Each structure stands twice: as C-alpha cells, then as structure tokens.
C-alpha positions, -999 to 999 in steps of 0.1 A, spaced: 0 0 0 14 33 -10 -2 53 18 13 45 54 -7 51 85 10 62 116 -12 39 138 -38 47 164 -34 51 202 -63 33 220 -71 42 257 -97 21 276 -109 33 310 -129 15 336 -149 -4 310 -179 -25 323 -206 -41 301 -237 -61 308 -263 -73 284 -297 -61 289 -314 -94 296 -288 -104 322 -279 -89 354 -243 -104 356 -216 -82 342 -198 -96 309 -169 -73 314 -159 -54 346 -132 -28 354 -111 -31 322 -83 -4 316 -53 -4 292 -34 16 267 -24 5 233 3 23 215 2 33 179 12 4 156 13 -20 185 0 -56 181 -22 -69 210 -37 -104 215 -67 -107 237 -64 -143 249 -87 -165 270 -112 -193 270 -146 -189 253 -170 -167 274 -143 -146 289 -156 -116 270 -130 -112 243 -151 -107 214 -174 -85 235 -144 -62 243 -134 -63 205 -169 -53 194 -168 -24 219 -134 -12 207 -148 -13 171 -178 9 181 -201 -19 173 -213 -20 208 -216 7 236 -202 -1 270 -226 1 300 -199 22 317 -164 34 311 -149 47 279 -129 39 247 -109 66 232 -89 65 200 -63 93 196 -83 111 222 -116 108 205 -145 91 224 -157 59 204 -194 61 201 -201 40 169 -183 24 139 -157 42 118 -139 32 85 -108 39 105 -115 8 126 -122 -24 106 -131 -58 120 -122 -91 104 -146 -119 117 -142 -157 116 -162 -159 83 -150 -137 55 -187 -126 46 -179 -122 9 -206 -114 -16 -209 -146 -37 -223 -131 -68 -193 -108 -70 -157 -113 -84 -127 -112 -60 -119 -75 -74 -156 -64 -68 -155 -77 -33 -123 -60 -25 -133 -27 -41 -168 -25 -24 -159 -1 3 -141 22 -21 -171 22 -45 -194 31 -16 -169 60 -6 -174 74 -41 -140 67 -55 -136 69 -92 -135 37 -111 -100 39 -126 -85 49 -92 -105 21 -75 -92 -5 -100 -57 5 -94 -60 4 -56 -77 -31 -58 -47 -45 -80 -23 -31 -55 -42 -47 -25 -44 -80 -44 -6 -81 -48 -2 -73 -12 -23 -102 0 -6 -126 -25 -36 -128 -48 -23 -111 -79 -41 -123 -109 -72 -135 -90 -93 -104 -95 -116 -118 -122 -123 -150 -103 -156 -156 -84 -151 -158 -48 -168 -192 -45 -140 -207 -66 -115 -199 -39 -102 -219 -9 -109 -208 27 -75 -192 31 -79 -174 -2 -113 -159 8 -98 -146 40 -71 -129 20 -99 -113 -1 -115 -103 32 -81 -89 45 -77 -69 13 -112 -55 15 -104 -45 52 -72 -28 41 -89 -8 12 -100 22 32 -66 25 51 -77 17 86 -57 30 115 -69 0 136 -75 -36 124 -95 -59 147 -94 -96 142 -121 -119 158 -104 -153 154 -105 -151 116 -81 -179 111 -97 -205 134 -115 -225 107 -83 -227 85 -59 -256 82 -26 -251 103 -3 -242 73 -27 -216 59 -33 -202 92 4 -198 100 9 -181 65 -19 -156 72 -6 -149 108 28 -139 93 14 -119 63 -12 -100 86 16 -92 112 38 -80 83 12 -59 66 2 -42 100 39 -34 106 47 -20 72 14 -3 69 16 14 103 -18 -3 116 -26 -8 153 -36 -46 154 -59 -62 181 -64 -100 177 -89 -122 195 -77 -157 200 -77 -187 223 -47 -201 204 -16 -194 225 8 -200 196 -11 -175 174 -10 -149 202 29 -152 204 33 -152 167 11 -121 161 14 -98 192 38 -74 210 18 -80 242 -9 -107 253 -39 -96 275 -49 -126 294 -86 -124 303 -104 -142 331 -142 -149 330 -172 -143 352 -170 -114 348 -145 -107 319 -116 -89 333 -79 -85 326 -59 -111 347 -24 -104 334 -4 -86 307 26 -104 292 51 -85 269 71 -103 241 105 -87 237 113 -96 201 100 -99 164 92 -137 164 83 -139 127 117 -141 109 123 -178 115 159 -179 125 172 -204 151 175 -175 176 139 -164 170 126 -199 171 141 -203 204 126 -169 216 91 -180 202 93 -213 223 103 -192 254 76 -167 248 50 -195 243 61 -211 276 57 -177 294 22 -172 280 12 -208 288 23 -202 325 3 -171 326 -27 -189 310 -25 -215 336 -23 -190 365 -56 -177 353 -74 -209 343 -56 -237 364 -31 -263 356 -33 -281 323 -56 -254 307 -29 -242 285 -27 -275 267 -64 -274 258 -59 -239 244 -30 -249 220 
C-alpha cells in the first residue's frame, strides 16, 4: 500500500458491560493503553468477553460504563478507521474477487480507474495477484480470508481488529496468514488487536498478550514479548518457544493447571 498510516493510540478506562437481559456483568473494570502500531492479543477461553471487548473497541457495541478513546476521541460508533475481520469472510458470492475488495471504495465514491488501481495493489499485497476476475466461490478458505483482508485494508484503517478469523483454516494456511497480517500491519502502520484462544497464534502475532479471566470478563495479566518472532532464524525460534512457555504459564495461572494444553 502506498499510503502508510501512523497507527492509532487506544485508551480504555474502567470499562464495564452487561447485556440487557442479564444482570451479571460480561466485562468489569477493564483499563489499558495500546500504543500506535502496537499489536495486541486478547487471549482467553470462550466466554471470557474477548469478542465483546473487541466489538466495543470497534464501536459496534456501547459499554454500560467506562470509555474507549482512539487518539483522544471518544468511540461512540463504527468508523472506517476501525475495521473488524470476523471468523467468516462474509464475501458477496455473486461478485468477483476484485468487486468484493473494491466495495468499500465504491461506496466511498472513489472514481472507477482509481478504485481499480487500488484493488490491483491490494491483491498483490495479500498474494492474490491475478485473482481479480475469479468468483470468490472458486477460492479456498484461506484465499477467501485474504480477499477479506484486502477488503479490510482498502480504506486504510488505523486499527485492524481480528475476531479469530483464522480459526477454521488448516494449520499451514493459518500460520501463513498470521505472518502476512503481522507483516502488513507493521509495514502499513496499523494498530492490530487480535482475539484468540490459541497461545501460539498470540505469540506469533502480538507485541503483548492480555490474558482475560471470566465471570465477569476482566484483565488477569499482561505479558510482553521482547522480540519480533516472525523471521524464523534459530534464535527467533528459541525465543518463540520461550515466549510461548511464558504465555502458557500465565494462562494456567488464570485458568488452572493443564488449561494451556487445551488452548493450543
């Protein structure tokens, strides 16, 4: 992408949330800061409030109390500067790859020739060069998620929020997309927040992991990883194993002995 963002600063203060039909809090007393261009993993078992927190960050839900501010501005609704990728790519099956990727640009009123050039550039970025004319139903699951990623990047978001988008993919495809999304976020100056229950995925994609505990959902522990673990040298592989072991230990402090094995 030719244009590079500078990332967004995210500030969460005393966040609490309860669903209308339930008295119990889904989230309680959550506060944290995310630096511009930082990558964060929200880690925890199902039901701990990871996705609820992500949707509040995106402006798709309003918290019961507390606040989310991005670059100082209160989040009160969705914005093209904050894009969510879900578990399913939600592509329009009657459209081509290029039409799906360019949909947001079309709605934004961008001229056809400019839109076409941006779509070509985005498809090269996500390793789908030459796929523009294909129908999305012809693609594999991993390729469809790459189309969804290109569509998400089309409006140059400052924040990319991932709600376990690789969980249904095979391990090889999942690892490839983890590396590519992290690289694109680093190169493009995007603040990245990833929801996952997969410990290895959290280590591969994040600068820090926020371990969440349930009932109500809250931050139990924050763990920082000290190096870029994506390059694949022997030293980085050793550091990956060490960081994974640290996160497993933190996970078990929150969920009990043996819980990390179930999360991997």
